[in-house]
PDB file of N, CA, C and O in Angstrom:
ATOM      1  N   ASN A   1      99.953  97.652  61.958  1.00  0.00           N
ATOM      2  CA  ASN A   1     100.256  98.241  60.864  1.00  0.00           C
ATOM      3  C   ASN A   1     102.136  98.080  61.525  1.00  0.00           C
ATOM      4  O   ASN A   1     102.075  97.983  62.751  1.00  0.00           O
ATOM      5  N   LEU A   2     103.023  98.053  61.229  1.00  0.00           N
ATOM      6  CA  LEU A   2     104.469  98.401  61.883  1.00  0.00           C
ATOM      7  C   LEU A   2     104.218  99.752  62.686  1.00  0.00           C
ATOM      8  O   LEU A   2     104.553  99.762  63.870  1.00  0.00           O
ATOM      9  N   LEU A   3     103.642 100.917  62.114  1.00  0.00           N
ATOM     10  CA  LEU A   3     103.476 102.128  62.495  1.00  0.00           C
ATOM     11  C   LEU A   3     102.558 102.473  63.768  1.00  0.00           C
ATOM     12  O   LEU A   3     102.870 103.285  64.639  1.00  0.00           O
ATOM     13  N   ASP A   4     101.597 101.860  63.737  1.00  0.00           N
ATOM     14  CA  ASP A   4     101.063 101.227  65.103  1.00  0.00           C
ATOM     15  C   ASP A   4     101.483 100.424  65.872  1.00  0.00           C
ATOM     16  O   ASP A   4     100.785 100.186  66.858  1.00  0.00           O
ATOM     17  N   PHE A   5     102.338  99.953  65.762  1.00  0.00           N
ATOM     18  CA  PHE A   5     102.771  99.316  66.913  1.00  0.00           C
ATOM     19  C   PHE A   5     104.274  99.719  67.579  1.00  0.00           C
ATOM     20  O   PHE A   5     104.922  99.511  68.605  1.00  0.00           O
ATOM     21  N   ALA A   6     104.392 100.493  66.194  1.00  0.00           N
ATOM     22  CA  ALA A   6     105.296 101.554  67.443  1.00  0.00           C
ATOM     23  C   ALA A   6     105.412 103.186  67.732  1.00  0.00           C
ATOM     24  O   ALA A   6     106.265 104.068  67.838  1.00  0.00           O
ATOM     25  N   PHE A   7     104.053 102.999  67.785  1.00  0.00           N
ATOM     26  CA  PHE A   7     102.950 104.102  67.961  1.00  0.00           C
ATOM     27  C   PHE A   7     103.143 103.372  69.599  1.00  0.00           C
ATOM     28  O   PHE A   7     103.794 103.846  70.530  1.00  0.00           O
ATOM     29  N   ALA A   8     102.256 101.927  69.578  1.00  0.00           N
ATOM     30  CA  ALA A   8     101.608 101.733  70.930  1.00  0.00           C
ATOM     31  C   ALA A   8     103.469 101.610  71.830  1.00  0.00           C
ATOM     32  O   ALA A   8     103.627 102.373  72.782  1.00  0.00           O
ATOM     33  N   GLY A   9     104.683 100.666  71.438  1.00  0.00           N
ATOM     34  CA  GLY A   9     105.454 100.559  71.918  1.00  0.00           C
ATOM     35  C   GLY A   9     105.969 102.053  72.512  1.00  0.00           C
ATOM     36  O   GLY A   9     106.604 101.965  73.563  1.00  0.00           O
ATOM     37  N   ASN A  10     105.809 103.192  72.062  1.00  0.00           N
ATOM     38  CA  ASN A  10     106.423 104.686  72.299  1.00  0.00           C
ATOM     39  C   ASN A  10     105.970 104.698  73.487  1.00  0.00           C
ATOM     40  O   ASN A  10     106.677 104.646  74.493  1.00  0.00           O
ATOM     41  N   PHE A  11     103.833 104.823  73.457  1.00  0.00           N
ATOM     42  CA  PHE A  11     103.132 105.347  74.357  1.00  0.00           C
ATOM     43  C   PHE A  11     103.670 104.823  75.457  1.00  0.00           C
ATOM     44  O   PHE A  11     104.004 105.487  76.438  1.00  0.00           O
ATOM     45  N   ALA A  12     103.843 102.891  75.277  1.00  0.00           N
ATOM     46  CA  ALA A  12     103.749 102.104  76.602  1.00  0.00           C
ATOM     47  C   ALA A  12     105.046 102.684  77.171  1.00  0.00           C
ATOM     48  O   ALA A  12     105.130 103.233  78.270  1.00  0.00           O
ATOM     49  N   PHE A  13     105.936 102.522  76.399  1.00  0.00           N
ATOM     50  CA  PHE A  13     107.534 102.931  77.169  1.00  0.00           C
ATOM     51  C   PHE A  13     106.923 104.522  77.684  1.00  0.00           C
ATOM     52  O   PHE A  13     106.723 104.438  78.896  1.00  0.00           O
ATOM     53  N   ALA A  14     106.621 105.704  77.254  1.00  0.00           N
ATOM     54  CA  ALA A  14     106.699 106.524  78.345  1.00  0.00           C
ATOM     55  C   ALA A  14     105.426 106.342  79.250  1.00  0.00           C
ATOM     56  O   ALA A  14     105.212 107.142  80.161  1.00  0.00           O
ATOM     57  N   GLY A  15     104.756 105.505  79.048  1.00  0.00           N
ATOM     58  CA  GLY A  15     103.647 105.041  80.173  1.00  0.00           C
ATOM     59  C   GLY A  15     104.373 104.644  81.991  1.00  0.00           C
ATOM     60  O   GLY A  15     104.126 104.786  83.188  1.00  0.00           O
ATOM     61  N   ALA A  16     105.552 103.985  80.866  1.00  0.00           N
ATOM     62  CA  ALA A  16     106.516 102.710  81.992  1.00  0.00           C
ATOM     63  C   ALA A  16     107.070 103.802  82.430  1.00  0.00           C
ATOM     64  O   ALA A  16     106.548 103.848  83.543  1.00  0.00           O
ATOM     65  N   HIS A  17     107.906 104.931  82.356  1.00  0.00           N
ATOM     66  CA  HIS A  17     108.875 105.952  82.841  1.00  0.00           C
ATOM     67  C   HIS A  17     108.152 106.688  83.425  1.00  0.00           C
ATOM     68  O   HIS A  17     108.838 107.291  84.250  1.00  0.00           O
ATOM     69  N   GLN A  18     106.942 107.052  83.481  1.00  0.00           N
ATOM     70  CA  GLN A  18     106.194 108.084  84.027  1.00  0.00           C
ATOM     71  C   GLN A  18     105.635 107.769  85.706  1.00  0.00           C
ATOM     72  O   GLN A  18     105.495 106.666  86.233  1.00  0.00           O
ATOM     73  N   PRO A  19     105.382 109.130  86.306  1.00  0.00           N
ATOM     74  CA  PRO A  19     104.297 108.745  87.929  1.00  0.00           C
ATOM     75  C   PRO A  19     103.077 108.409  87.664  1.00  0.00           C
ATOM     76  O   PRO A  19     102.394 108.087  88.636  1.00  0.00           O
ATOM     77  N   THR A  20     102.519 108.382  86.471  1.00  0.00           N
ATOM     78  CA  THR A  20     100.613 108.434  86.067  1.00  0.00           C
ATOM     79  C   THR A  20     101.440 106.523  85.603  1.00  0.00           C
ATOM     80  O   THR A  20     100.800 105.966  84.711  1.00  0.00           O
ATOM     81  N   THR A  21     102.324 105.926  85.994  1.00  0.00           N
ATOM     82  CA  THR A  21     101.953 104.247  85.161  1.00  0.00           C
ATOM     83  C   THR A  21     100.976 103.735  86.280  1.00  0.00           C
ATOM     84  O   THR A  21     100.741 102.547  86.500  1.00  0.00           O
ATOM     85  N   GLY A  22     100.604 104.478  86.748  1.00  0.00           N
ATOM     86  CA  GLY A  22      99.407 103.757  88.106  1.00  0.00           C
ATOM     87  C   GLY A  22      98.007 103.983  87.088  1.00  0.00           C
ATOM     88  O   GLY A  22      96.975 103.317  87.182  1.00  0.00           O
ATOM     89  N   THR A  23      98.233 104.991  86.192  1.00  0.00           N
ATOM     90  CA  THR A  23      96.682 105.495  86.237  1.00  0.00           C
ATOM     91  C   THR A  23      95.785 104.199  84.905  1.00  0.00           C
ATOM     92  O   THR A  23      96.220 103.319  84.162  1.00  0.00           O
ATOM     93  N   VAL A  24      94.589 104.683  85.166  1.00  0.00           N
ATOM     94  CA  VAL A  24      94.069 104.107  83.381  1.00  0.00           C
ATOM     95  C   VAL A  24      94.879 103.883  82.374  1.00  0.00           C
ATOM     96  O   VAL A  24      94.779 102.996  81.526  1.00  0.00           O
ATOM     97  N   VAL A  25      95.876 104.889  82.500  1.00  0.00           N
ATOM     98  CA  VAL A  25      96.328 104.915  80.225  1.00  0.00           C
ATOM     99  C   VAL A  25      97.344 104.432  81.016  1.00  0.00           C
ATOM    100  O   VAL A  25      97.405 103.249  80.679  1.00  0.00           O
ATOM    101  N   GLY A  26      98.063 104.592  81.742  1.00  0.00           N
ATOM    102  CA  GLY A  26      99.436 103.148  81.643  1.00  0.00           C
ATOM    103  C   GLY A  26      98.933 102.415  81.656  1.00  0.00           C
ATOM    104  O   GLY A  26      99.370 101.807  80.679  1.00  0.00           O
ATOM    105  N   ARG A  27      97.490 101.284  82.449  1.00  0.00           N
ATOM    106  CA  ARG A  27      97.614  99.979  82.641  1.00  0.00           C
ATOM    107  C   ARG A  27      96.729 100.050  80.710  1.00  0.00           C
ATOM    108  O   ARG A  27      96.490  98.886  80.390  1.00  0.00           O
ATOM    109  N   LEU A  28      96.432 100.717  79.952  1.00  0.00           N
ATOM    110  CA  LEU A  28      96.038  99.917  78.973  1.00  0.00           C
ATOM    111  C   LEU A  28      96.994 100.316  78.421  1.00  0.00           C
ATOM    112  O   LEU A  28      96.862  99.481  77.526  1.00  0.00           O
ATOM    113  N   ALA A  29      98.070 100.969  78.055  1.00  0.00           N
ATOM    114  CA  ALA A  29      99.137 101.051  77.313  1.00  0.00           C
ATOM    115  C   ALA A  29      99.865  99.660  77.549  1.00  0.00           C
ATOM    116  O   ALA A  29      99.910  98.872  76.604  1.00  0.00           O
ATOM    117  N   ARG A  30     100.390  99.352  78.671  1.00  0.00           N
ATOM    118  CA  ARG A  30     100.499  98.691  78.736  1.00  0.00           C
ATOM    119  C   ARG A  30     100.254  96.829  78.772  1.00  0.00           C
ATOM    120  O   ARG A  30     101.132  95.968  78.840  1.00  0.00           O
ATOM    121  N   LEU A  31      98.608  96.630  78.693  1.00  0.00           N
ATOM    122  CA  LEU A  31      98.094  96.214  77.908  1.00  0.00           C
ATOM    123  C   LEU A  31      98.234  95.929  76.306  1.00  0.00           C
ATOM    124  O   LEU A  31      98.485  94.909  75.666  1.00  0.00           O
ATOM    125  N   LEU A  32      98.122  96.485  76.157  1.00  0.00           N
ATOM    126  CA  LEU A  32      97.980  97.191  74.578  1.00  0.00           C
ATOM    127  C   LEU A  32      99.400  96.223  74.202  1.00  0.00           C
ATOM    128  O   LEU A  32      99.492  95.085  73.742  1.00  0.00           O
ATOM    129  N   ALA A  33      99.968  96.772  74.431  1.00  0.00           N
ATOM    130  CA  ALA A  33     101.567  96.375  74.485  1.00  0.00           C
ATOM    131  C   ALA A  33     102.043  94.879  74.855  1.00  0.00           C
ATOM    132  O   ALA A  33     102.901  94.412  74.106  1.00  0.00           O
ATOM    133  N   GLN A  34     101.488  93.888  76.162  1.00  0.00           N
ATOM    134  CA  GLN A  34     101.600  92.840  75.738  1.00  0.00           C
ATOM    135  C   GLN A  34     100.946  92.345  74.802  1.00  0.00           C
ATOM    136  O   GLN A  34     101.476  91.404  74.211  1.00  0.00           O
ATOM    137  N   MET A  35      99.472  92.846  74.320  1.00  0.00           N
ATOM    138  CA  MET A  35      98.742  92.258  73.414  1.00  0.00           C
ATOM    139  C   MET A  35      99.167  91.846  72.180  1.00  0.00           C
ATOM    140  O   MET A  35      98.947  90.712  71.756  1.00  0.00           O
ATOM    141  N   LEU A  36      99.839  92.803  71.493  1.00  0.00           N
ATOM    142  CA  LEU A  36     100.664  92.954  70.411  1.00  0.00           C
ATOM    143  C   LEU A  36     101.765  91.945  70.273  1.00  0.00           C
ATOM    144  O   LEU A  36     101.913  91.142  69.352  1.00  0.00           O
ATOM    145  N   ILE A  37     102.735  92.164  71.648  1.00  0.00           N
ATOM    146  CA  ILE A  37     103.549  91.304  71.501  1.00  0.00           C
ATOM    147  C   ILE A  37     103.909  90.094  71.878  1.00  0.00           C
ATOM    148  O   ILE A  37     105.047  89.656  72.047  1.00  0.00           O
ATOM    149  N   GLU A  38     102.583  89.418  72.038  1.00  0.00           N
ATOM    150  CA  GLU A  38     102.020  88.017  72.574  1.00  0.00           C
ATOM    151  C   GLU A  38     101.996  87.660  70.798  1.00  0.00           C
ATOM    152  O   GLU A  38     101.608  86.565  70.393  1.00  0.00           O
TER     153      GLU A  38
END
């Protein structure tokens, strides 16, 4: 649903712009965003 997509997008955006990008959370956020976009 749209709220889930927006939340995941915000989560991925935050993860991509913080020093914790290399952490598991950052990787999962990017993976989730890619899955939703594709």
